[in-house]
VEXGU-13481 format. One record per residue (C-alpha): x, z, y. Coordinates in steps of 0.1 Angstrom, whole numbers, padded with zeros to 4 digits, always signed. Layout:
REM residues N
XZY
...
This chain:
REM residues 500
+0312-0168-0335
+0318-0170-0297
+0339-0201-0301
+0313-0217-0323
+0287-0220-0294
+0311-0225-0265
+0308-0263-0265
+0276-0284-0264
+0264-0293-0298
+0234-0312-0312
+0209-0301-0338
+0212-0310-0375
+0213-0348-0379
+0184-0346-0403
+0165-0331-0373
+0157-0367-0363
+0129-0365-0389
+0116-0333-0372
+0115-0351-0339
+0098-0381-0355
+0070-0361-0371
+0066-0340-0339
+0062-0371-0317
+0039-0387-0343
+0017-0355-0342
+0016-0355-0304
+0005-0391-0302
-0020-0388-0330
-0035-0357-0314
-0042-0376-0282
-0055-0407-0300
-0074-0392-0330
-0109-0400-0317
-0100-0437-0316
-0082-0435-0350
-0113-0420-0366
-0136-0447-0352
-0112-0474-0364
-0111-0458-0398
-0149-0462-0401
-0146-0498-0390
-0116-0505-0413
-0133-0533-0433
-0141-0553-0401
-0106-0553-0387
-0080-0580-0391
-0056-0565-0416
-0025-0585-0405
-0029-0574-0368
-0037-0539-0379
-0006-0533-0400
+0016-0552-0374
+0003-0528-0347
+0009-0498-0370
+0045-0510-0377
+0053-0515-0340
+0037-0481-0332
+0059-0463-0358
+0091-0481-0346
+0085-0469-0311
+0081-0434-0323
+0113-0436-0343
+0132-0449-0312
+0117-0421-0291
+0126-0394-0317
+0162-0406-0319
+0166-0405-0281
+0151-0369-0282
+0177-0359-0308
+0206-0377-0290
+0199-0361-0256
+0193-0325-0269
+0223-0302-0267
+0228-0264-0265
+0257-0241-0259
+0266-0206-0246
+0284-0203-0212
+0305-0172-0218
+0317-0168-0182
+0282-0164-0168
+0266-0151-0199
+0241-0179-0201
+0224-0199-0228
+0221-0236-0217
+0198-0263-0232
+0199-0299-0221
+0170-0323-0231
+0149-0352-0221
+0149-0390-0223
+0141-0404-0188
+0135-0371-0171
+0165-0349-0179
+0159-0312-0181
+0185-0284-0180
+0173-0249-0190
+0195-0220-0182
+0186-0186-0197
+0206-0154-0188
+0214-0135-0219
+0205-0101-0204
+0169-0115-0197
+0163-0125-0233
+0135-0104-0248
+0130-0119-0283
+0145-0146-0306
+0123-0158-0334
+0133-0180-0364
+0104-0200-0378
+0099-0228-0403
+0070-0253-0404
+0061-0272-0435
+0080-0303-0424
+0111-0281-0415
+0108-0265-0449
+0108-0298-0467
+0137-0311-0447
+0157-0278-0450
+0160-0268-0413
+0148-0239-0391
+0134-0236-0356
+0147-0210-0332
+0126-0198-0302
+0139-0178-0273
+0115-0157-0252
+0120-0138-0220
+0096-0119-0197
+0101-0145-0170
+0078-0173-0182
+0044-0179-0198
+0059-0203-0224
+0089-0206-0248
+0119-0208-0226
+0142-0222-0253
+0133-0240-0285
+0157-0255-0310
+0138-0273-0337
+0163-0283-0363
+0193-0261-0372
+0205-0246-0404
+0196-0211-0414
+0232-0197-0411
+0236-0212-0377
+0202-0199-0366
+0211-0164-0377
+0245-0165-0360
+0230-0178-0327
+0202-0152-0328
+0228-0124-0333
+0248-0137-0303
+0218-0141-0280
+0206-0106-0287
+0240-0089-0283
+0233-0078-0248
+0200-0063-0259
+0217-0043-0285
+0243-0030-0261
+0215-0017-0239
+0201+0003-0268
+0213+0036-0282
+0238+0023-0308
+0262+0041-0331
+0299+0032-0328
+0320+0035-0359
+0357+0028-0357
+0353+0006-0327
+0327-0017-0344
+0289-0019-0337
+0269-0005-0366
+0250-0032-0386
+0212-0033-0383
+0195-0011-0408
+0168-0031-0425
+0146-0016-0452
+0144-0044-0478
+0110-0033-0489
+0080-0039-0466
+0061-0007-0458
+0029-0027-0453
+0017-0058-0471
-0016-0074-0461
-0033-0083-0494
-0049-0116-0501
-0083-0099-0505
-0079-0084-0470
-0073-0119-0456
-0104-0132-0473
-0124-0103-0457
-0110-0113-0423
-0118-0149-0429
-0155-0143-0436
-0160-0118-0408
-0144-0132-0377
-0142-0161-0352
-0178-0174-0358
-0184-0185-0322
-0149-0200-0318
-0151-0221-0350
-0187-0232-0341
-0174-0244-0307
-0146-0264-0323
-0171-0281-0348
-0195-0290-0319
-0166-0303-0298
-0154-0324-0327
-0188-0339-0334
-0194-0345-0296
-0161-0363-0293
-0169-0385-0324
-0203-0393-0310
-0191-0402-0275
-0163-0425-0289
-0185-0439-0316
-0210-0452-0290
-0183-0475-0276
-0180-0493-0310
-0217-0495-0319
-0242-0520-0306
-0267-0506-0281
-0296-0518-0303
-0281-0504-0334
-0308-0478-0338
-0346-0481-0334
-0355-0448-0317
-0392-0453-0325
-0386-0457-0362
-0363-0427-0362
-0390-0407-0344
-0416-0417-0370
-0393-0408-0398
-0386-0374-0383
-0424-0368-0379
-0429-0375-0415
-0400-0353-0427
-0400-0317-0434
-0385-0306-0401
-0383-0269-0409
-0365-0276-0442
-0340-0298-0424
-0333-0272-0398
-0327-0245-0425
-0304-0269-0444
-0284-0277-0413
-0281-0240-0405
-0267-0231-0440
-0244-0262-0440
-0230-0252-0406
-0226-0215-0417
-0208-0226-0449
-0185-0249-0429
-0177-0221-0405
-0168-0197-0433
-0147-0224-0451
-0128-0233-0419
-0122-0196-0411
-0110-0188-0446
-0086-0217-0447
-0072-0209-0412
-0066-0172-0419
-0051-0177-0454
-0028-0205-0443
-0017-0187-0411
-0013-0152-0424
-0005-0156-0461
+0020-0130-0475
+0019-0109-0443
+0046-0083-0445
+0057-0055-0421
+0092-0041-0425
+0110-0014-0405
+0141-0024-0387
+0160+0001-0365
+0127+0016-0353
+0111-0019-0347
+0086-0039-0367
+0098-0070-0385
+0068-0093-0392
+0069-0123-0415
+0040-0144-0426
+0027-0179-0433
+0019-0202-0462
+0030-0237-0451
+0045-0227-0418
+0064-0194-0420
+0072-0172-0390
+0094-0142-0385
+0094-0120-0354
+0104-0086-0342
+0081-0062-0323
+0100-0035-0303
+0079-0004-0294
+0095+0000-0260
+0084-0036-0250
+0048-0033-0263
+0024-0034-0233
-0011-0034-0247
-0023-0028-0283
-0059-0039-0290
-0079-0028-0320
-0107-0052-0329
-0135-0046-0354
-0171-0056-0360
-0199-0041-0381
-0190-0061-0413
-0153-0053-0409
-0161-0016-0405
-0180-0016-0438
-0151-0034-0455
-0126-0009-0441
-0105-0036-0423
-0095-0042-0386
-0074-0065-0366
-0045-0054-0343
-0033-0075-0314
+0000-0066-0297
+0008-0079-0262
+0043-0079-0250
+0058-0085-0215
+0050-0118-0198
+0051-0129-0162
+0020-0151-0165
-0011-0140-0146
-0032-0152-0174
-0032-0140-0210
-0013-0164-0232
-0009-0168-0269
+0029-0164-0267
+0028-0127-0259
+0001-0119-0285
+0011-0109-0320
-0018-0104-0345
-0018-0082-0375
-0050-0090-0395
-0068-0070-0423
-0053-0035-0418
-0070-0005-0432
-0070+0030-0415
-0039+0042-0432
-0019+0011-0424
-0032+0013-0388
-0019+0049-0385
+0015+0039-0399
+0018+0011-0373
+0007+0033-0345
+0032+0060-0354
+0060+0034-0352
+0048+0019-0319
+0036+0050-0301
+0052+0078-0322
+0017+0094-0323
-0019+0084-0330
-0038+0075-0297
-0068+0097-0292
-0098+0093-0269
-0100+0119-0242
-0121+0121-0210
-0147+0093-0209
-0157+0072-0179
-0190+0053-0183
-0201+0024-0161
-0231+0030-0137
-0265+0016-0147
-0261-0010-0120
-0237-0029-0143
-0265-0032-0169
-0289-0044-0142
-0264-0069-0129
-0258-0083-0164
-0296-0086-0170
-0301-0105-0137
-0271-0128-0143
-0275-0137-0180
-0313-0133-0185
-0334-0135-0153
-0313-0162-0135
-0313-0187-0165
-0351-0183-0169
-0356-0191-0132
-0333-0221-0134
-0352-0234-0165
-0387-0232-0150
-0374-0247-0117
-0360-0277-0135
-0391-0280-0156
-0414-0279-0126
-0396-0301-0102
-0373-0324-0122
-0383-0329-0158
-0416-0316-0172
-0406-0324-0208
-0385-0293-0206
-0416-0272-0212
-0416-0285-0247
-0386-0262-0253
-0402-0231-0237
-0408-0217-0272
-0370-0210-0274
-0370-0187-0243
-0381-0155-0262
-0354-0161-0288
-0328-0166-0260
-0339-0135-0242
-0339-0114-0274
-0304-0126-0284
-0289-0122-0249
-0307-0090-0244
-0291-0075-0275
-0256-0087-0264
-0260-0073-0229
-0274-0039-0241
-0247-0034-0268
-0220-0046-0243
-0231-0020-0218
-0233+0007-0245
-0198+0000-0257
-0182-0003-0222
-0161+0029-0219
-0128+0040-0205
-0112+0069-0224
-0083+0088-0207
-0059+0113-0222
-0025+0126-0212
-0006+0099-0231
-0030+0070-0234
-0056+0049-0216
-0082+0033-0240
-0106+0006-0227
-0135+0000-0251
-0156-0032-0247
-0176-0058-0267
-0210-0063-0281
-0203-0075-0317
-0165-0073-0319
-0156-0039-0305
-0122-0040-0288
-0101-0009-0279
-0072-0018-0256
-0046+0009-0256
-0021+0014-0228
+0006+0040-0221
+0005+0052-0185
+0043+0049-0181
+0041+0011-0187
+0017+0004-0159
+0031-0020-0133
+0004-0016-0106
-0031-0003-0101
-0059-0019-0080
-0090+0000-0070
-0120-0015-0051
-0153-0004-0038
-0180-0025-0021
-0196-0009+0009
-0230-0007-0007
-0215+0012-0036
-0201+0040-0014
-0233+0061-0014
-0235+0059-0052
-0198+0068-0055
-0189+0039-0078
-0161+0014-0078
-0138-0007-0100
-0104-0004-0114
-0078-0029-0125
-0047-0017-0144
-0018-0043-0142
+0008-0044-0170
+0035-0069-0179
+0012-0079-0208
-0020-0085-0189
-0047-0066-0170
-0073-0041-0181
-0105-0041-0160
-0131-0013-0157
-0160-0019-0133
-0186+0004-0116
-0173+0037-0128
-0174+0071-0109
-0150+0063-0080
-0140+0099-0074
-0128+0103-0110
-0111+0069-0108
-0091+0079-0077
-0080+0112-0093
-0066+0095-0124
-0050+0068-0103
-0030+0094-0084
-0020+0110-0117
-0009+0076-0132
+0011+0067-0100
+0030+0099-0104
+0037+0091-0140
+0049+0057-0131
+0073+0070-0105
+0087+0096-0129
+0088+0075-0160
+0121+0060-0172
+0109+0035-0197
+0129+0005-0208
+0100-0018-0215
+0116-0051-0203
């Protein structure tokens, strides 16, 4: 196996197709607004020039894909224990990854890769906010052999059993101990990501509108006629219809996204770690090691509580200052028993909420001023001095204040920091209630701050830094915060955790 990777080698020859579709997708993603507009104006276009342009466009992509394949090589440098990847067309890039820094190796397969019969191998370390090494088209046996070699150093650092001079094989339970049912995925789909999906729909419509204006004549619409038509129409019925159509579209998009992404979600035990596999068209397989887990977040809203489901997000080590999707692993649609089984594997116990720290009432006042009072002042200022027609929309202010007021009040009510001997749990959220769980021994650093006008009230803020992100708690009792910070610093100094 060592000799197999000692010399630079390319991906599977059929991988050129993967490069082609990837390049096509990247270009189409950047040009999709123009493509949509041209699709609507298809009958007005010169078909000869259109198909000639498409042919030239595809030939350029084929040429670029072939150069990507030709210039991509990978190999293992045994002397320095490094994994080397060379890539690039005009701008050559050489990526060197030290084997002892490799945190995780995933083997994935998209729909295109599945049709072609190749696999993708991703290499992660704790030293970057993105995938350090990515091989997009190799055979499954080669991917398994390379994964085994890349993780050899990690296995040597673990407590392994030696038998007659050979390393014991990984013990994998062939039967998953948790399977997320299709019904659970449907429940997740209809109870989550409303705001995010609505934002995507609005962004899509706005992009189409802005690009469509470039291709439509300025006098294409008679605004006066449209205004007369609207005045004669049932405005309330139209608003209700649009609302239900939008809600239906949001639910459909969420259902499709969740089912396609998490279909056949299985959790299997592998040498004390979690082996996760899921996906309908694009399959993914990854390993979660308890010692490298930094933050575990439980997320649940009112509807999910009634349906006995919740979502778990696991953040592993990353050097990025900002949270990034690479370090987050999601487990959707768990029930209480499945949650406890996962926690026993990750923490060896069930996290419990201990002493509670509540934010001072000043945090509620600050939120009211920032999100309610200030927007109202800005609205009336603009209406009085810039555009008086804004007063026509003043009827929406009570609805805005009611909606934001509920969010602010519930957010303040749910903002808590729970502290026990073995766990720190930060609770937050207005609708989706999140509980972020941290083990004190995995804290990297702690920041406390107190504004001079808060000293008399004895309140201050706390930031807990981990390799998976930060946890922030503001305006709590500063005396209690300092006491627990001293305790956590002692735990950090005496801990001997191998979380990297």
